[in-house]
Backbone as CSV, one residue per row, in Angstrom:
resi,resn,N_x,N_y,N_z,CA_x,CA_y,CA_z,C_x,C_y,C_z
1,MET,-62.602,-220.734,38.449,-63.081,-219.513,37.818,-62.953,-219.680,36.313
2,ASN,-64.015,-219.444,35.588,-63.928,-219.580,34.144,-63.392,-218.297,33.519
3,LYS,-63.047,-218.393,32.225,-62.448,-217.251,31.525,-63.361,-216.047,31.486
4,ALA,-64.643,-216.269,31.449,-65.584,-215.160,31.326,-65.615,-214.293,32.575
5,THR,-65.327,-214.868,33.735,-65.389,-214.089,34.968,-64.017,-213.733,35.512
6,LYS,-62.977,-214.084,34.807,-61.619,-213.804,35.257,-61.351,-212.305,35.142
7,PRO,-60.868,-211.652,36.205,-60.611,-210.210,36.124,-59.481,-209.920,35.117
8,ALA,-59.660,-208.837,34.381,-58.654,-208.439,33.387,-57.432,-207.878,34.104
9,LYS,-56.287,-208.165,33.502,-55.044,-207.632,34.071,-54.948,-206.148,33.725
10,ALA,-54.542,-205.377,34.685,-54.371,-203.936,34.453,-53.145,-203.717,33.574
11,LYS,-53.306,-202.846,32.592,-52.173,-202.516,31.725,-51.264,-201.551,32.469
12,PRO,-49.962,-201.741,32.327,-49.055,-200.824,33.022,-49.216,-199.413,32.443
13,ALA,-49.204,-198.437,33.311,-49.328,-197.037,32.884,-48.065,-196.648,32.125
14,ALA,-48.284,-195.848,31.084,-47.130,-195.364,30.311,-46.299,-194.447,31.196
15,ALA,-45.019,-194.625,31.077,-44.121,-193.805,31.884,-44.188,-192.363,31.397
16,ALA,-44.176,-191.460,32.338,-44.178,-190.034,31.980,-42.855,-189.715,31.292
17,PRO,-42.901,-188.842,30.298,-41.651,-188.507,29.614,-40.681,-187.821,30.579
18,SER,-39.422,-188.061,30.355,-38.406,-187.409,31.174,-38.434,-185.902,30.876
19,PRO,-37.896,-185.094,31.766,-37.854,-183.644,31.495,-37.156,-183.326,30.166
20,ARG,-36.110,-184.067,29.859,-35.400,-183.855,28.600,-36.295,-184.163,27.394
21,GLU,-37.021,-185.299,27.465,-37.932,-185.668,26.379,-39.065,-184.659,26.249
22,ALA,-39.544,-184.133,27.369,-40.615,-183.131,27.338,-40.112,-181.849,26.659
23,ARG,-38.877,-181.460,26.950,-38.304,-180.263,26.313,-38.134,-180.502,24.813
24,LYS,-37.657,-181.679,24.454,-37.475,-182.017,23.043,-38.819,-181.970,22.312
25,ALA,-39.876,-182.462,22.946,-41.209,-182.455,22.336,-41.688,-181.025,22.090
26,LYS,-41.392,-180.110,23.011,-41.775,-178.704,22.825,-41.053,-178.101,21.630
27,VAL,-39.769,-178.436,21.484,-38.986,-177.919,20.360,-39.532,-178.481,19.046
28,ILE,-39.792,-179.776,19.017,-40.358,-180.388,17.805,-41.687,-179.728,17.454
29,GLU,-42.488,-179.426,18.447,-43.781,-178.783,18.204,-43.605,-177.423,17.518
30,VAL,-42.685,-176.583,18.014,-42.517,-175.262,17.380,-41.843,-175.384,16.016
31,LEU,-40.948,-176.348,15.861,-40.334,-176.572,14.547,-41.409,-176.984,13.533
32,ASN,-42.341,-177.821,13.949,-43.413,-178.238,13.044,-44.385,-177.099,12.756
33,LYS,-44.651,-176.239,13.743,-45.483,-175.058,13.490,-44.808,-174.173,12.443
34,ALA,-43.498,-173.979,12.592,-42.756,-173.167,11.627,-42.765,-173.823,10.252
35,ARG,-42.588,-175.131,10.202,-42.616,-175.835,8.915,-43.978,-175.657,8.242
36,ALA,-45.055,-175.758,9.010,-46.397,-175.579,8.451,-46.571,-174.156,7.905
37,MET,-45.997,-173.174,8.580,-46.048,-171.789,8.093,-45.269,-171.658,6.787
38,GLU,-44.122,-172.332,6.697,-43.321,-172.289,5.466,-44.072,-172.956,4.314
39,LEU,-44.725,-174.079,4.598,-45.481,-174.765,3.543,-46.602,-173.874,3.021
40,ASN,-47.219,-173.104,3.906,-48.249,-172.167,3.468,-47.639,-171.043,2.628
41,ALA,-46.495,-170.526,3.063,-45.837,-169.450,2.311,-45.451,-169.927,0.910
42,ILE,-44.950,-171.146,0.804,-44.585,-171.704,-0.506,-45.798,-171.681,-1.428
43,THR,-46.917,-172.206,-0.942,-48.132,-172.280,-1.748,-48.621,-170.885,-2.122
44,GLN,-48.626,-169.972,-1.147,-49.094,-168.608,-1.399,-48.215,-167.906,-2.425
45,TYR,-46.907,-167.997,-2.252,-45.992,-167.266,-3.132,-45.955,-167.863,-4.541
46,MET,-46.085,-169.180,-4.645,-46.135,-169.763,-5.986,-47.425,-169.366,-6.691
47,ASN,-48.534,-169.334,-5.962,-49.784,-168.881,-6.551,-49.642,-167.436,-7.039
48,GLN,-48.997,-166.604,-6.246,-48.787,-165.209,-6.647,-47.808,-165.114,-7.820
49,HIS,-46.821,-165.974,-7.832,-45.872,-166.017,-8.960,-46.636,-166.252,-10.260
50,TYR,-47.543,-167.234,-10.251,-48.317,-167.521,-11.467,-49.186,-166.321,-11.842
51,GLY,-49.811,-165.704,-10.850,-50.657,-164.549,-11.113,-49.882,-163.376,-11.681
52,LEU,-48.735,-163.081,-11.095,-47.908,-161.969,-11.589,-47.410,-162.249,-12.998
53,ASP,-47.062,-163.497,-13.273,-46.631,-163.873,-14.621,-47.785,-163.680,-15.606
54,ASN,-48.993,-164.089,-15.223,-50.168,-163.907,-16.088,-50.483,-162.433,-16.326
55,MET,-50.187,-161.583,-15.323,-50.399,-160.136,-15.479,-49.281,-159.491,-16.297
56,ASP,-48.273,-160.278,-16.656,-47.122,-159.834,-17.453,-46.168,-158.929,-16.689
57,TYR,-46.077,-159.126,-15.375,-45.084,-158.433,-14.552,-43.968,-159.423,-14.236
58,GLY,-43.206,-159.747,-15.285,-42.231,-160.822,-15.227,-41.204,-160.706,-14.122
59,ALA,-40.601,-159.526,-13.960,-39.548,-159.376,-12.948,-40.111,-159.609,-11.547
60,LEU,-41.318,-159.129,-11.293,-41.946,-159.369,-9.987,-42.270,-160.846,-9.811
61,ALA,-42.735,-161.485,-10.896,-43.043,-162.919,-10.846,-41.783,-163.734,-10.573
62,ALA,-40.684,-163.378,-11.239,-39.427,-164.118,-11.056,-38.942,-164.028,-9.616
63,ASP,-38.973,-162.815,-9.037,-38.553,-162.675,-7.640,-39.468,-163.442,-6.703
64,MET,-40.769,-163.459,-6.995,-41.717,-164.186,-6.145,-41.404,-165.681,-6.181
65,LYS,-41.083,-166.202,-7.347,-40.734,-167.619,-7.459,-39.474,-167.922,-6.647
66,LEU,-38.482,-167.044,-6.729,-37.239,-167.266,-5.990,-37.474,-167.212,-4.480
67,ILE,-38.358,-166.319,-4.047,-38.674,-166.252,-2.620,-39.390,-167.533,-2.190
68,ALA,-40.273,-168.051,-3.030,-40.934,-169.327,-2.720,-39.903,-170.446,-2.577
69,ILE,-38.886,-170.405,-3.412,-37.823,-171.414,-3.323,-37.048,-171.259,-2.007
70,ASP,-36.814,-170.019,-1.576,-36.208,-169.808,-0.255,-37.056,-170.462,0.824
71,GLU,-38.374,-170.297,0.717,-39.270,-170.877,1.717,-39.239,-172.409,1.666
72,MET,-39.048,-172.958,0.468,-38.893,-174.415,0.352,-37.645,-174.871,1.104
73,ARG,-36.583,-174.106,0.951,-35.340,-174.432,1.660,-35.557,-174.356,3.166
74,HIS,-36.279,-173.327,3.628,-36.573,-173.210,5.059,-37.384,-174.405,5.548
75,ALA,-38.409,-174.788,4.780,-39.242,-175.933,5.175,-38.395,-177.193,5.318
76,GLU,-37.447,-177.361,4.413,-36.570,-178.534,4.481,-35.597,-178.443,5.656
77,MET,-35.108,-177.253,5.951,-34.215,-177.086,7.103,-34.943,-177.449,8.391
78,PHE,-36.198,-176.998,8.513,-36.983,-177.363,9.694,-37.231,-178.871,9.734
79,ALA,-37.540,-179.476,8.582,-37.791,-180.923,8.537,-36.562,-181.710,8.964
80,GLU,-35.406,-181.299,8.481,-34.168,-182.006,8.846,-33.923,-181.941,10.346
81,ARG,-34.159,-180.779,10.948,-33.952,-180.653,12.393,-34.976,-181.484,13.156
82,ILE,-36.213,-181.486,12.694,-37.246,-182.302,13.339,-36.836,-183.773,13.306
83,LYS,-36.347,-184.238,12.164,-35.911,-185.633,12.059,-34.723,-185.907,12.979
84,GLU,-33.786,-184.955,13.068,-32.647,-185.131,13.980,-33.107,-185.323,15.419
85,LEU,-34.209,-184.677,15.768,-34.726,-184.768,17.135,-35.656,-185.966,17.326
86,GLY,-35.855,-186.755,16.251,-36.686,-187.945,16.357,-38.154,-187.694,16.100
87,GLY,-38.486,-186.532,15.544,-39.872,-186.203,15.262,-40.252,-186.503,13.826
88,GLU,-41.515,-186.276,13.526,-42.065,-186.488,12.186,-42.439,-185.129,11.608
89,PRO,-41.784,-184.700,10.510,-42.107,-183.396,9.924,-43.544,-183.361,9.391
90,THR,-44.239,-182.301,9.700,-45.607,-182.145,9.222,-45.625,-181.910,7.712
91,THR,-46.736,-182.302,7.100,-46.975,-181.995,5.691,-48.185,-181.076,5.550
92,GLU,-48.730,-180.628,6.677,-49.904,-179.753,6.684,-49.479,-178.292,6.619
93,ARG,-50.262,-177.489,5.900,-50.019,-176.047,5.830,-50.724,-175.340,6.980
94,GLU,-50.133,-174.252,7.434,-50.737,-173.400,8.455,-51.270,-172.155,7.759
95,GLY,-52.577,-172.028,7.662,-53.162,-170.854,7.034,-53.874,-171.207,5.746
96,ASP,-54.544,-170.204,5.214,-55.335,-170.383,4.006,-54.647,-169.736,2.821
97,LEU,-54.837,-170.322,1.666,-54.334,-169.765,0.414,-55.281,-168.660,-0.041
98,VAL,-54.726,-167.494,-0.327,-55.512,-166.370,-0.847,-55.219,-166.275,-2.335
99,LYS,-56.266,-166.426,-3.141,-56.112,-166.429,-4.594,-56.667,-165.130,-5.187
100,GLY,-56.249,-164.867,-6.429,-56.831,-163.790,-7.208,-56.488,-162.380,-6.758
101,GLN,-55.365,-162.202,-6.092,-54.980,-160.868,-5.642,-54.471,-160.031,-6.817
102,ASP,-54.752,-158.731,-6.771,-54.171,-157.853,-7.784,-52.773,-157.432,-7.330
103,VAL,-52.029,-156.849,-8.242,-50.618,-156.543,-7.961,-50.473,-155.570,-6.795
104,GLN,-51.414,-154.642,-6.617,-51.319,-153.676,-5.522,-51.584,-154.325,-4.164
105,THR,-52.280,-155.444,-4.151,-52.628,-156.132,-2.902,-51.548,-157.116,-2.471
106,ILE,-50.895,-157.746,-3.427,-49.959,-158.838,-3.136,-48.856,-158.426,-2.171
107,PHE,-48.180,-157.338,-2.452,-46.953,-157.026,-1.712,-47.205,-156.543,-0.286
108,PRO,-48.196,-155.702,-0.035,-48.499,-155.398,1.371,-48.974,-156.641,2.137
109,TYR,-49.737,-157.498,1.459,-50.207,-158.735,2.085,-49.014,-159.606,2.486
110,ASP,-48.073,-159.764,1.567,-46.912,-160.609,1.845,-46.000,-160.001,2.896
111,ALA,-45.881,-158.670,2.895,-45.091,-158.018,3.954,-45.698,-158.335,5.315
112,GLY,-47.034,-158.331,5.381,-47.705,-158.690,6.628,-47.452,-160.133,7.028
113,LEU,-47.476,-161.057,6.037,-47.172,-162.462,6.330,-45.769,-162.619,6.890
114,GLU,-44.825,-161.941,6.261,-43.429,-162.044,6.708,-43.247,-161.430,8.095
115,ASP,-43.911,-160.304,8.343,-43.819,-159.659,9.655,-44.380,-160.574,10.739
116,ASP,-45.524,-161.217,10.450,-46.108,-162.170,11.395,-45.184,-163.373,11.604
117,THR,-44.542,-163.815,10.529,-43.622,-164.956,10.612,-42.428,-164.614,11.493
118,ILE,-41.867,-163.444,11.296,-40.718,-163.018,12.109,-41.106,-162.981,13.579
119,ASP,-42.283,-162.447,13.876,-42.752,-162.391,15.257,-42.908,-163.798,15.839
120,ALA,-43.559,-164.690,15.093,-43.767,-166.070,15.571,-42.433,-166.781,15.761
121,TYR,-41.519,-166.617,14.798,-40.240,-167.313,14.891,-39.399,-166.811,16.058
122,ASN,-39.523,-165.541,16.401,-38.832,-165.040,17.589,-39.382,-165.702,18.849
123,GLN,-40.690,-165.928,18.875,-41.279,-166.641,20.012,-40.832,-168.099,20.027
124,PHE,-40.779,-168.723,18.856,-40.332,-170.118,18.767,-38.863,-170.236,19.170
125,LEU,-38.067,-169.259,18.780,-36.656,-169.232,19.167,-36.534,-169.222,20.695
126,GLN,-37.392,-168.445,21.351,-37.363,-168.376,22.813,-37.714,-169.726,23.435
127,VAL,-38.661,-170.455,22.826,-38.992,-171.804,23.320,-37.753,-172.692,23.241
128,CYS,-37.032,-172.607,22.113,-35.821,-173.416,21.947,-34.773,-173.039,22.994
129,ARG,-34.630,-171.742,23.232,-33.678,-171.276,24.255,-34.080,-171.815,25.620
130,ASP,-35.366,-171.676,25.965,-35.850,-172.139,27.272,-35.689,-173.644,27.444
131,CYS,-35.728,-174.379,26.310,-35.592,-175.843,26.360,-34.138,-176.290,26.213
132,GLY,-33.222,-175.343,26.112,-31.796,-175.676,26.046,-31.341,-176.235,24.708
133,ASP,-32.049,-175.903,23.620,-31.688,-176.418,22.293,-31.069,-175.291,21.471
134,SER,-29.761,-175.152,21.585,-29.070,-174.057,20.896,-29.017,-174.263,19.381
135,ILE,-29.046,-175.504,18.924,-29.002,-175.766,17.477,-30.296,-175.279,16.822
136,SER,-31.440,-175.634,17.402,-32.720,-175.164,16.855,-32.840,-173.653,16.999
137,MET,-32.318,-173.114,18.083,-32.328,-171.672,18.298,-31.555,-170.964,17.179
138,LYS,-30.379,-171.471,16.846,-29.573,-170.881,15.766,-30.260,-171.025,14.412
139,LEU,-30.954,-172.135,14.206,-31.712,-172.325,12.968,-32.765,-171.227,12.835
140,PHE,-33.490,-170.961,13.904,-34.477,-169.884,13.862,-33.808,-168.530,13.624
141,GLU,-32.660,-168.283,14.264,-31.962,-167.012,14.042,-31.627,-166.814,12.568
142,THR,-31.106,-167.861,11.942,-30.740,-167.788,10.524,-31.966,-167.520,9.660
143,ILE,-33.034,-168.245,9.911,-34.228,-168.101,9.075,-34.914,-166.763,9.329
144,ILE,-34.890,-166.279,10.554,-35.463,-164.953,10.840,-34.746,-163.885,10.020
145,GLU,-33.423,-163.960,9.944,-32.663,-162.988,9.141,-33.098,-163.040,7.675
146,GLU,-33.324,-164.233,7.153,-33.736,-164.375,5.755,-35.169,-163.895,5.552
147,GLU,-36.042,-164.147,6.515,-37.420,-163.655,6.413,-37.438,-162.125,6.460
148,GLN,-36.492,-161.532,7.174,-36.412,-160.070,7.208,-36.080,-159.516,5.823
149,VAL,-35.209,-160.211,5.081,-34.892,-159.800,3.713,-36.151,-159.881,2.841
150,HIS,-36.927,-160.940,3.002,-38.184,-161.069,2.261,-39.140,-159.931,2.629
151,PHE,-39.277,-159.667,3.933,-40.144,-158.571,4.369,-39.708,-157.262,3.719
152,ASN,-38.411,-156.979,3.765,-37.911,-155.723,3.190,-38.255,-155.623,1.709
153,HIS,-38.095,-156.728,0.977,-38.402,-156.726,-0.452,-39.891,-156.440,-0.686
154,PHE,-40.758,-157.181,0.013,-42.194,-156.994,-0.169,-42.618,-155.579,0.229
155,ASP,-42.066,-155.086,1.334,-42.412,-153.756,1.807,-41.947,-152.689,0.813
156,ASN,-40.737,-152.847,0.269,-40.224,-151.885,-0.706,-41.071,-151.867,-1.972
157,VAL,-41.401,-153.044,-2.496,-42.228,-153.100,-3.704,-43.601,-152.497,-3.412
158,GLY,-44.159,-152.817,-2.259,-45.453,-152.236,-1.881,-45.409,-150.718,-1.830
159,GLU,-44.316,-150.169,-1.299,-44.155,-148.713,-1.254,-44.012,-148.124,-2.654
160,HIS,-43.256,-148.805,-3.514,-43.132,-148.333,-4.903,-44.496,-148.305,-5.586
161,LEU,-45.281,-149.362,-5.373,-46.608,-149.419,-5.981,-47.504,-148.306,-5.441
162,LYS,-47.400,-148.057,-4.140,-48.235,-147.019,-3.527,-47.825,-145.625,-4.024
163,ASN,-46.526,-145.386,-4.098,-46.030,-144.048,-4.433,-45.943,-143.782,-5.932
164,LEU,-45.624,-144.812,-6.718,-45.382,-144.611,-8.140,-46.452,-145.234,-9.031
165,GLY,-47.198,-146.183,-8.494,-48.314,-146.787,-9.210,-47.969,-147.292,-10.597
166,ASP,-48.714,-146.789,-11.579,-48.572,-147.260,-12.951,-47.194,-146.949,-13.540
167,THR,-46.560,-145.896,-13.080,-45.214,-145.580,-13.576,-44.255,-146.715,-13.236
168,TYR,-44.348,-147.203,-12.005,-43.511,-148.322,-11.576,-43.861,-149.579,-12.375
169,LEU,-45.147,-149.872,-12.497,-45.575,-151.080,-13.196,-45.229,-151.045,-14.679
170,SER,-45.250,-149.856,-15.285,-44.936,-149.774,-16.716,-43.485,-150.152,-16.997
171,LYS,-42.608,-149.955,-16.015,-41.202,-150.349,-16.195,-41.034,-151.864,-16.079
172,ILE,-41.974,-152.524,-15.406,-41.877,-153.969,-15.164,-42.687,-154.762,-16.187
173,ALA,-43.730,-154.148,-16.723,-44.607,-154.853,-17.663,-43.797,-155.381,-18.838
174,GLY,-44.019,-156.645,-19.154,-43.347,-157.261,-20.290,-41.961,-157.799,-20.001
175,THR,-41.467,-157.648,-18.771,-40.145,-158.196,-18.436,-40.240,-159.707,-18.299
176,SER,-39.107,-160.352,-18.374,-39.060,-161.804,-18.333,-39.344,-162.332,-16.930
177,ALA,-40.103,-163.414,-16.865,-40.360,-164.097,-15.600,-39.373,-165.231,-15.365
178,SER,-38.399,-165.365,-16.253,-37.441,-166.453,-16.134,-36.545,-166.256,-14.917
179,THR,-36.323,-167.341,-14.212,-35.379,-167.311,-13.094,-34.042,-167.903,-13.512
180,GLY,-33.898,-168.130,-14.805,-32.636,-168.637,-15.319,-32.485,-170.125,-15.111
181,PRO,-31.318,-170.647,-15.488,-31.104,-172.091,-15.396,-30.993,-172.586,-13.954
182,SER,-30.690,-171.699,-13.026,-30.527,-172.092,-11.638,-31.666,-171.526,-10.812
183,THR,-32.247,-172.339,-9.969,-33.317,-171.871,-9.093,-32.883,-172.044,-7.641
184,LYS,-31.872,-171.300,-7.255,-31.325,-171.399,-5.905,-32.106,-170.581,-4.891
185,GLY,-33.008,-169.734,-5.361,-33.786,-168.914,-4.448,-33.387,-167.457,-4.520
186,PHE,-34.186,-166.619,-3.923,-34.017,-165.170,-3.943,-32.741,-164.758,-3.218
187,LEU,-32.570,-165.253,-1.993,-31.421,-164.823,-1.201,-30.108,-165.256,-1.813
188,ILE,-30.029,-166.488,-2.296,-28.786,-166.984,-2.895,-28.522,-166.241,-4.200
189,SER,-29.582,-165.979,-4.990,-29.373,-165.284,-6.261,-28.928,-163.845,-6.037
190,LYS,-29.269,-163.273,-4.887,-28.878,-161.894,-4.557,-27.602,-161.881,-3.718
191,GLY,-27.017,-163.055,-3.460,-25.777,-163.134,-2.680,-25.988,-163.019,-1.183
192,GLY,-27.228,-163.293,-0.685,-27.516,-163.086,0.729,-27.575,-164.320,1.586
193,ALA,-27.363,-165.494,1.028,-27.404,-166.717,1.834,-26.357,-167.681,1.316
194,ALA,-25.904,-168.529,2.193,-24.906,-169.522,1.803,-25.536,-170.559,0.879
195,ALA,-24.823,-170.922,-0.153,-25.308,-171.967,-1.063,-25.304,-173.295,-0.334
196,GLY,-26.259,-174.147,-0.706,-26.213,-175.484,-0.122,-27.511,-176.056,0.210
């Protein structure tokens, strides 16, 4: 028999992942979904930070920058856990960047983003629980608490804008957008999260 007519050897089928590996893959998947959401929040909030600074609402811009830094910390926390589980952290964002928002639109929009994030993370936490990963579950619990602080801030500012309008903005106009020499984030600067 010549080489041209010799039957090809069948390649061995890949072994199905063990139940443990399948559970780990599900956890990595939700951790990466959460990381992609954080990467989008970082981009959105930094874009809004620049816009608020350009509108000369410095104090609002400074808080927005600090919240973006909190989201950077969250993205890194998810990446570290993904790496611990043997996965590859995503660099893709989940969602679209919304540009050119006015000050009255930004805060209700962001409150909605945070509310959606809290809902998604509670579902992701349940996946971790169902897969027996208490470490990832606790990570989601911690980040959900911090996202709730962000939601409360955005919702409160949105209510002030709705109820007080220009009176509220006139007190903020011309304030400094500086976040100071340290950029530890909104929660750490307000004493709401552990440094590190």
